[in-house]
Jmol script that loads the backbone (N, CA, C; Angstrom):
load data "model"
ATOM      1  N   MET A   1     -39.569  10.243 -20.772  1.00  0.00           N
ATOM      2  CA  MET A   1     -39.968   8.847 -20.836  1.00  0.00           C
ATOM      3  C   MET A   1     -38.898   7.996 -21.526  1.00  0.00           C
ATOM      4  N   ARG A   2     -38.219   8.602 -22.518  1.00  0.00           N
ATOM      5  CA  ARG A   2     -37.223   7.786 -23.210  1.00  0.00           C
ATOM      6  C   ARG A   2     -36.005   7.527 -22.340  1.00  0.00           C
ATOM      7  N   LYS A   3     -35.697   8.415 -21.401  1.00  0.00           N
ATOM      8  CA  LYS A   3     -34.597   8.142 -20.475  1.00  0.00           C
ATOM      9  C   LYS A   3     -34.928   6.953 -19.579  1.00  0.00           C
ATOM     10  N   THR A   4     -36.177   6.873 -19.170  1.00  0.00           N
ATOM     11  CA  THR A   4     -36.612   5.751 -18.336  1.00  0.00           C
ATOM     12  C   THR A   4     -36.476   4.437 -19.092  1.00  0.00           C
ATOM     13  N   TRP A   5     -36.944   4.400 -20.327  1.00  0.00           N
ATOM     14  CA  TRP A   5     -36.850   3.172 -21.118  1.00  0.00           C
ATOM     15  C   TRP A   5     -35.397   2.827 -21.439  1.00  0.00           C
ATOM     16  N   THR A   6     -34.571   3.838 -21.606  1.00  0.00           N
ATOM     17  CA  THR A   6     -33.149   3.581 -21.844  1.00  0.00           C
ATOM     18  C   THR A   6     -32.509   2.926 -20.625  1.00  0.00           C
ATOM     19  N   TRP A   7     -32.793   3.461 -19.438  1.00  0.00           N
ATOM     20  CA  TRP A   7     -32.230   2.865 -18.216  1.00  0.00           C
ATOM     21  C   TRP A   7     -32.789   1.475 -17.957  1.00  0.00           C
ATOM     22  N   VAL A   8     -34.066   1.245 -18.280  1.00  0.00           N
ATOM     23  CA  VAL A   8     -34.648  -0.092 -18.122  1.00  0.00           C
ATOM     24  C   VAL A   8     -33.952  -1.075 -19.057  1.00  0.00           C
ATOM     25  N   THR A   9     -33.670  -0.642 -20.286  1.00  0.00           N
ATOM     26  CA  THR A   9     -32.977  -1.501 -21.244  1.00  0.00           C
ATOM     27  C   THR A   9     -31.562  -1.819 -20.763  1.00  0.00           C
ATOM     28  N   ILE A  10     -30.867  -0.828 -20.247  1.00  0.00           N
ATOM     29  CA  ILE A  10     -29.519  -1.061 -19.715  1.00  0.00           C
ATOM     30  C   ILE A  10     -29.573  -2.013 -18.529  1.00  0.00           C
ATOM     31  N   LEU A  11     -30.532  -1.821 -17.647  1.00  0.00           N
ATOM     32  CA  LEU A  11     -30.659  -2.673 -16.471  1.00  0.00           C
ATOM     33  C   LEU A  11     -30.948  -4.127 -16.855  1.00  0.00           C
ATOM     34  N   ILE A  12     -31.842  -4.324 -17.812  1.00  0.00           N
ATOM     35  CA  ILE A  12     -32.136  -5.688 -18.274  1.00  0.00           C
ATOM     36  C   ILE A  12     -30.886  -6.327 -18.862  1.00  0.00           C
ATOM     37  N   GLY A  13     -30.141  -5.566 -19.659  1.00  0.00           N
ATOM     38  CA  GLY A  13     -28.915  -6.096 -20.246  1.00  0.00           C
ATOM     39  C   GLY A  13     -27.883  -6.472 -19.200  1.00  0.00           C
ATOM     40  N   VAL A  14     -27.710  -5.617 -18.205  1.00  0.00           N
ATOM     41  CA  VAL A  14     -26.717  -5.890 -17.157  1.00  0.00           C
ATOM     42  C   VAL A  14     -27.127  -7.101 -16.320  1.00  0.00           C
ATOM     43  N   VAL A  15     -28.396  -7.218 -16.014  1.00  0.00           N
ATOM     44  CA  VAL A  15     -28.863  -8.380 -15.248  1.00  0.00           C
ATOM     45  C   VAL A  15     -28.620  -9.668 -16.029  1.00  0.00           C
ATOM     46  N   LEU A  16     -28.912  -9.649 -17.335  1.00  0.00           N
ATOM     47  CA  LEU A  16     -28.662 -10.842 -18.149  1.00  0.00           C
ATOM     48  C   LEU A  16     -27.168 -11.147 -18.242  1.00  0.00           C
ATOM     49  N   MET A  17     -26.340 -10.107 -18.309  1.00  0.00           N
ATOM     50  CA  MET A  17     -24.894 -10.333 -18.337  1.00  0.00           C
ATOM     51  C   MET A  17     -24.408 -10.968 -17.036  1.00  0.00           C
ATOM     52  N   ILE A  18     -24.920 -10.508 -15.915  1.00  0.00           N
ATOM     53  CA  ILE A  18     -24.505 -11.064 -14.623  1.00  0.00           C
ATOM     54  C   ILE A  18     -24.937 -12.521 -14.501  1.00  0.00           C
ATOM     55  N   ILE A  19     -26.172 -12.801 -14.878  1.00  0.00           N
ATOM     56  CA  ILE A  19     -26.658 -14.187 -14.823  1.00  0.00           C
ATOM     57  C   ILE A  19     -25.848 -15.072 -15.757  1.00  0.00           C
ATOM     58  N   GLY A  20     -25.595 -14.590 -16.968  1.00  0.00           N
ATOM     59  CA  GLY A  20     -24.820 -15.369 -17.928  1.00  0.00           C
ATOM     60  C   GLY A  20     -23.388 -15.576 -17.485  1.00  0.00           C
ATOM     61  N   TYR A  21     -22.779 -14.561 -16.873  1.00  0.00           N
ATOM     62  CA  TYR A  21     -21.393 -14.682 -16.428  1.00  0.00           C
ATOM     63  C   TYR A  21     -21.264 -15.704 -15.301  1.00  0.00           C
ATOM     64  N   PHE A  22     -22.097 -15.556 -14.285  1.00  0.00           N
ATOM     65  CA  PHE A  22     -21.989 -16.481 -13.161  1.00  0.00           C
ATOM     66  C   PHE A  22     -22.543 -17.858 -13.489  1.00  0.00           C
ATOM     67  N   GLY A  23     -23.355 -17.957 -14.523  1.00  0.00           N
ATOM     68  CA  GLY A  23     -23.819 -19.270 -14.963  1.00  0.00           C
ATOM     69  C   GLY A  23     -22.791 -20.010 -15.792  1.00  0.00           C
ATOM     70  N   SER A  24     -21.887 -19.274 -16.419  1.00  0.00           N
ATOM     71  CA  SER A  24     -20.907 -19.937 -17.276  1.00  0.00           C
ATOM     72  C   SER A  24     -19.528 -20.038 -16.641  1.00  0.00           C
ATOM     73  N   ALA A  25     -19.326 -19.444 -15.488  1.00  0.00           N
ATOM     74  CA  ALA A  25     -18.035 -19.512 -14.814  1.00  0.00           C
ATOM     75  C   ALA A  25     -18.186 -20.273 -13.505  1.00  0.00           C
ATOM     76  N   PRO A  26     -17.948 -21.589 -13.524  1.00  0.00           N
ATOM     77  CA  PRO A  26     -18.092 -22.362 -12.294  1.00  0.00           C
ATOM     78  C   PRO A  26     -16.936 -22.081 -11.326  1.00  0.00           C
ATOM     79  N   TRP A  27     -17.247 -21.502 -10.221  1.00  0.00           N
ATOM     80  CA  TRP A  27     -16.230 -21.146  -9.234  1.00  0.00           C
ATOM     81  C   TRP A  27     -15.834 -22.377  -8.433  1.00  0.00           C
ATOM     82  N   GLY A  28     -14.562 -22.559  -8.227  1.00  0.00           N
ATOM     83  CA  GLY A  28     -14.069 -23.660  -7.421  1.00  0.00           C
ATOM     84  C   GLY A  28     -13.982 -24.977  -8.164  1.00  0.00           C
ATOM     85  N   ALA A  29     -13.938 -24.960  -9.486  1.00  0.00           N
ATOM     86  CA  ALA A  29     -13.819 -26.206 -10.240  1.00  0.00           C
ATOM     87  C   ALA A  29     -12.417 -26.782 -10.031  1.00  0.00           C
ATOM     88  N   ALA A  30     -12.371 -28.064  -9.753  1.00  0.00           N
ATOM     89  CA  ALA A  30     -11.096 -28.709  -9.449  1.00  0.00           C
ATOM     90  C   ALA A  30     -10.234 -28.898 -10.688  1.00  0.00           C
ATOM     91  N   GLY A  31     -10.845 -29.000 -11.844  1.00  0.00           N
ATOM     92  CA  GLY A  31     -10.065 -29.208 -13.063  1.00  0.00           C
ATOM     93  C   GLY A  31     -10.897 -28.865 -14.290  1.00  0.00           C
ATOM     94  N   VAL A  32     -10.294 -29.110 -15.443  1.00  0.00           N
ATOM     95  CA  VAL A  32     -10.971 -28.804 -16.697  1.00  0.00           C
ATOM     96  C   VAL A  32     -12.206 -29.687 -16.876  1.00  0.00           C
ATOM     97  N   ARG A  33     -12.151 -30.881 -16.360  1.00  0.00           N
ATOM     98  CA  ARG A  33     -13.268 -31.812 -16.501  1.00  0.00           C
ATOM     99  C   ARG A  33     -14.539 -31.263 -15.835  1.00  0.00           C
ATOM    100  N   ASN A  34     -14.382 -30.490 -14.767  1.00  0.00           N
ATOM    101  CA  ASN A  34     -15.525 -29.949 -14.034  1.00  0.00           C
ATOM    102  C   ASN A  34     -15.824 -28.492 -14.388  1.00  0.00           C
ATOM    103  N   SER A  35     -15.310 -28.007 -15.501  1.00  0.00           N
ATOM    104  CA  SER A  35     -15.468 -26.593 -15.821  1.00  0.00           C
ATOM    105  C   SER A  35     -16.584 -26.305 -16.821  1.00  0.00           C
ATOM    106  N   ASP A  36     -17.541 -27.187 -16.956  1.00  0.00           N
ATOM    107  CA  ASP A  36     -18.685 -26.928 -17.834  1.00  0.00           C
ATOM    108  C   ASP A  36     -19.578 -25.863 -17.211  1.00  0.00           C
ATOM    109  N   PRO A  37     -20.276 -25.095 -18.050  1.00  0.00           N
ATOM    110  CA  PRO A  37     -21.206 -24.086 -17.508  1.00  0.00           C
ATOM    111  C   PRO A  37     -22.316 -24.732 -16.683  1.00  0.00           C
ATOM    112  N   ARG A  38     -22.878 -23.953 -15.780  1.00  0.00           N
ATOM    113  CA  ARG A  38     -23.952 -24.482 -14.935  1.00  0.00           C
ATOM    114  C   ARG A  38     -25.199 -24.810 -15.740  1.00  0.00           C
ATOM    115  N   PHE A  39     -25.502 -23.997 -16.758  1.00  0.00           N
ATOM    116  CA  PHE A  39     -26.548 -24.333 -17.715  1.00  0.00           C
ATOM    117  C   PHE A  39     -26.019 -24.043 -19.110  1.00  0.00           C
ATOM    118  N   SER A  40     -26.498 -24.807 -20.080  1.00  0.00           N
ATOM    119  CA  SER A  40     -25.844 -24.862 -21.382  1.00  0.00           C
ATOM    120  C   SER A  40     -25.897 -23.558 -22.172  1.00  0.00           C
ATOM    121  N   PHE A  41     -26.877 -22.720 -21.958  1.00  0.00           N
ATOM    122  CA  PHE A  41     -27.009 -21.493 -22.743  1.00  0.00           C
ATOM    123  C   PHE A  41     -26.510 -20.259 -21.997  1.00  0.00           C
ATOM    124  N   ALA A  42     -25.712 -20.427 -20.959  1.00  0.00           N
ATOM    125  CA  ALA A  42     -25.205 -19.298 -20.174  1.00  0.00           C
ATOM    126  C   ALA A  42     -24.315 -18.352 -20.988  1.00  0.00           C
ATOM    127  N   PRO A  43     -23.383 -18.865 -21.815  1.00  0.00           N
ATOM    128  CA  PRO A  43     -22.596 -17.919 -22.619  1.00  0.00           C
ATOM    129  C   PRO A  43     -23.452 -17.130 -23.606  1.00  0.00           C
ATOM    130  N   ALA A  44     -24.447 -17.770 -24.176  1.00  0.00           N
ATOM    131  CA  ALA A  44     -25.348 -17.068 -25.096  1.00  0.00           C
ATOM    132  C   ALA A  44     -26.170 -16.018 -24.355  1.00  0.00           C
ATOM    133  N   LEU A  45     -26.536 -16.301 -23.126  1.00  0.00           N
ATOM    134  CA  LEU A  45     -27.275 -15.335 -22.318  1.00  0.00           C
ATOM    135  C   LEU A  45     -26.423 -14.104 -22.030  1.00  0.00           C
ATOM    136  N   PHE A  46     -25.134 -14.311 -21.798  1.00  0.00           N
ATOM    137  CA  PHE A  46     -24.224 -13.186 -21.595  1.00  0.00           C
ATOM    138  C   PHE A  46     -24.147 -12.321 -22.853  1.00  0.00           C
ATOM    139  N   VAL A  47     -24.034 -12.954 -24.000  1.00  0.00           N
ATOM    140  CA  VAL A  47     -23.947 -12.209 -25.262  1.00  0.00           C
ATOM    141  C   VAL A  47     -25.235 -11.449 -25.533  1.00  0.00           C
ATOM    142  N   VAL A  48     -26.375 -12.053 -25.256  1.00  0.00           N
ATOM    143  CA  VAL A  48     -27.664 -11.372 -25.437  1.00  0.00           C
ATOM    144  C   VAL A  48     -27.752 -10.167 -24.508  1.00  0.00           C
ATOM    145  N   GLY A  49     -27.243 -10.293 -23.298  1.00  0.00           N
ATOM    146  CA  GLY A  49     -27.225  -9.168 -22.368  1.00  0.00           C
ATOM    147  C   GLY A  49     -26.380  -8.012 -22.879  1.00  0.00           C
ATOM    148  N   VAL A  50     -25.227  -8.329 -23.479  1.00  0.00           N
ATOM    149  CA  VAL A  50     -24.374  -7.282 -24.047  1.00  0.00           C
ATOM    150  C   VAL A  50     -25.087  -6.585 -25.203  1.00  0.00           C
ATOM    151  N   VAL A  51     -25.733  -7.351 -26.057  1.00  0.00           N
ATOM    152  CA  VAL A  51     -26.453  -6.769 -27.197  1.00  0.00           C
ATOM    153  C   VAL A  51     -27.594  -5.880 -26.715  1.00  0.00           C
ATOM    154  N   ILE A  52     -28.328  -6.317 -25.709  1.00  0.00           N
ATOM    155  CA  ILE A  52     -29.437  -5.511 -25.181  1.00  0.00           C
ATOM    156  C   ILE A  52     -28.919  -4.236 -24.530  1.00  0.00           C
ATOM    157  N   ALA A  53     -27.827  -4.334 -23.783  1.00  0.00           N
ATOM    158  CA  ALA A  53     -27.273  -3.139 -23.141  1.00  0.00           C
ATOM    159  C   ALA A  53     -26.799  -2.124 -24.176  1.00  0.00           C
ATOM    160  N   PHE A  54     -26.167  -2.589 -25.239  1.00  0.00           N
ATOM    161  CA  PHE A  54     -25.716  -1.671 -26.282  1.00  0.00           C
ATOM    162  C   PHE A  54     -26.872  -1.148 -27.123  1.00  0.00           C
ATOM    163  N   SER A  55     -27.971  -1.879 -27.186  1.00  0.00           N
ATOM    164  CA  SER A  55     -29.124  -1.392 -27.949  1.00  0.00           C
ATOM    165  C   SER A  55     -29.887  -0.311 -27.200  1.00  0.00           C
ATOM    166  N   ALA A  56     -29.495  -0.021 -25.985  1.00  0.00           N
ATOM    167  CA  ALA A  56     -30.121   1.081 -25.240  1.00  0.00           C
ATOM    168  C   ALA A  56     -29.925   2.401 -25.961  1.00  0.00           C
ATOM    169  N   ALA A  57     -28.826   2.546 -26.671  1.00  0.00           N
ATOM    170  CA  ALA A  57     -28.608   3.765 -27.458  1.00  0.00           C
ATOM    171  C   ALA A  57     -29.648   3.880 -28.568  1.00  0.00           C
ATOM    172  N   LEU A  58     -30.019   2.762 -29.156  1.00  0.00           N
ATOM    173  CA  LEU A  58     -31.075   2.777 -30.175  1.00  0.00           C
ATOM    174  C   LEU A  58     -32.424   3.152 -29.571  1.00  0.00           C
ATOM    175  N   VAL A  59     -32.687   2.633 -28.390  1.00  0.00           N
ATOM    176  CA  VAL A  59     -33.940   2.973 -27.709  1.00  0.00           C
ATOM    177  C   VAL A  59     -34.006   4.465 -27.451  1.00  0.00           C
ATOM    178  N   TYR A  60     -32.905   5.034 -27.008  1.00  0.00           N
ATOM    179  CA  TYR A  60     -32.874   6.467 -26.709  1.00  0.00           C
ATOM    180  C   TYR A  60     -33.078   7.301 -27.974  1.00  0.00           C
ATOM    181  N   GLU A  61     -32.473   6.883 -29.065  1.00  0.00           N
ATOM    182  CA  GLU A  61     -32.554   7.673 -30.289  1.00  0.00           C
ATOM    183  C   GLU A  61     -33.878   7.489 -31.022  1.00  0.00           C
ATOM    184  N   LEU A  62     -34.486   6.330 -30.934  1.00  0.00           N
ATOM    185  CA  LEU A  62     -35.684   6.059 -31.725  1.00  0.00           C
ATOM    186  C   LEU A  62     -36.983   6.479 -31.045  1.00  0.00           C
ATOM    187  N   LEU A  63     -36.986   6.556 -29.721  1.00  0.00           N
ATOM    188  CA  LEU A  63     -38.200   7.010 -29.043  1.00  0.00           C
ATOM    189  C   LEU A  63     -38.330   8.529 -29.197  1.00  0.00           C
ATOM    190  N   PRO A  64     -39.538   9.005 -29.407  1.00  0.00           N
ATOM    191  CA  PRO A  64     -39.699  10.441 -29.604  1.00  0.00           C
ATOM    192  C   PRO A  64     -39.492  11.216 -28.311  1.00  0.00           C
ATOM    193  N   ARG A  65     -39.080  12.471 -28.488  1.00  0.00           N
ATOM    194  CA  ARG A  65     -38.917  13.353 -27.333  1.00  0.00           C
ATOM    195  C   ARG A  65     -40.277  13.829 -26.845  1.00  0.00           C
ATOM    196  N   ARG A  66     -40.308  14.209 -25.588  1.00  0.00           N
ATOM    197  CA  ARG A  66     -41.519  14.763 -25.022  1.00  0.00           C
ATOM    198  C   ARG A  66     -41.668  16.206 -25.500  1.00  0.00           C
ATOM    199  N   ARG A  67     -42.797  16.552 -26.042  1.00  0.00           N
ATOM    200  CA  ARG A  67     -43.016  17.926 -26.507  1.00  0.00           C
ATOM    201  C   ARG A  67     -43.390  18.817 -25.354  1.00  0.00           C
ATOM    202  N   ARG A  68     -42.815  20.017 -25.337  1.00  0.00           N
ATOM    203  CA  ARG A  68     -43.097  20.945 -24.247  1.00  0.00           C
ATOM    204  C   ARG A  68     -43.717  22.194 -24.779  1.00  0.00           C
TER     205      ARG A  68
END
end "model"
wireframe off; spacefill off
backbone 0.3
color backbone group
């Protein structure tokens, strides 16, 4: 079960990183004036995604093992 939660945590982090990256990198901007992020909290969303993805190791270590 802890492997499943670890992969879910990694997946959530990666999805947030992708959304944050493409939200903060405007493709085809003609100049610096048009290079603002698509939404204002996109860089913060990318950072939160990185933190969540790296916290997957904590999820794996802190959840108890299945007893056999």
